N, C-alpha and C positions, 0 to 999 in steps of 0.2 A: 323810465327804465323797465318797469314791470311789463309794459306792453311790448317792448323789444324782446324781453326774455320769453314772453308768451309766444310771440311770433317765431322766434328761433326754436323754442321748445316744440312747438307744433310742427314746424318744418322738419326738424330732426325726427320727431315721432313718425311723420308720414314717410320719410326716407327709410327709417328703420323698419316700418311695416312693409313697405314695398320690397326691400331686400329680404326680409324674413319670409314673406309670402312667395317670393321667387324661389329662394333656396329650398323652402319646404316642399315645393312642387317638383323639384328635381329628385334624383335618387338619394340626395342627402337627407338625413333626418332633421326634423324641425317642427316646431309647433306655432305656426303663424296665428292660429286662432287665439291663443293667449295674448299675443302681441296686439292683435286687433282689439280684443276686449280691454286690455290695459290702456291703449291709446284713447279709446272712447270713454273710458272712466276718467282719464286725466283731461281730455279735450272733447267733451260731448258735442261741441259746435262743429267738430270735424266729421260728423256722421257720414255725409255723402262723399267727401274727398277720401276718407279712410276706406269706406266700402268700395269705392271705385278703384283706388290704387291697390288695395289688397287683391281685388279680383284681377286686375291687370297683371300684377306681379305673379300671382299664382297661375294665371293662364299662360303667361310667357314661359314660366318655369315648366309647365306641362308640355308646352310646345318644344322646349329643349329636349325633354324625354322623348317626345314624338320624333324629333329629328335624330336622336340616338338610335331609335328603332329603325328609322329609314335607312341608316348607313350599315345596319347589321346585314351580314350575308343571308340570302334567302335560303341557304342550305340548313340553317339552324332551325330547331323547333322551339317555339315560344309558348309558354303556358298562357292561357287566356286568349290565344290568337283565334281559335275557332269560335269562341263566344263573340269576339269582336267582329269577326268575319260575318257571322250570322246576323248580328244586330246592326252592324255598320256604325257610322259615326255617332248615332244617338246613344250608343253604349258609353260614350265619353261624358254623358251627364253625370256619371258616377266617378269621374276622374278625381273628385275631392276625397273619396273614401281612402283612409290610410292603407298603405301597402297595395291594395287592389288597384287603386287609381293609377299608381305609377306603372303597374303591369299593363293596364288597359291602354295608357298613353304609348308605352313602348310597343305593344302589339299593334296598335293602330298605325304607327309609323312603319313598322315592319311590313304590314300589309299594304302599305302605300295608299292608305285611304286619303280622300280629298282633304288637303291641309286646312283650307279655310272653313270647311264644315266641321272638321275636328276642333279647330279653335273656337268656333261658335258654340258647339255643344259643351266643350270644356268650360267656357266662360259662363254659360247659363247655369251649369251645375255649381260652379265655384261661387258665383254671385249669390245663388240661393243659400248656400251654406253660410257664407259670410253675412248675409242679410239677417239670418236667424241669430247669429252670434252678436251682430250689431244691435239688434232689438233687445237681446238679453242684457246687454250692457247698460241699458237704460232703466233697469229694475233693480 
């Protein structure tokens, strides 16, 4: 019975982490870092699944914000758009930074930057941030 509870608990923890990381990367407020830390404190054996699912959820959430920018009319002026235009998709390495990251994702979509390059740079930055948090959970 304990092993079934452990499996169910770890599955629910991973689903909760995925949803939390997805929502935190949209324009909704949220703290997925604390969820990742908590999941790994309760289930240290889930290091890689949690790290990868958190990164995936957060990247997909960032791409939702990117898509929101894509559908905005080009007549509007967006804060951070010129920085993103100058730096290109590598600017999205900072998509994990609170508040600024959402604006970068929105601006990148508004500028119609290459979506797969945007997703790649977002994922790299978000993975690095979650990796640091995951390592910290082991101490």
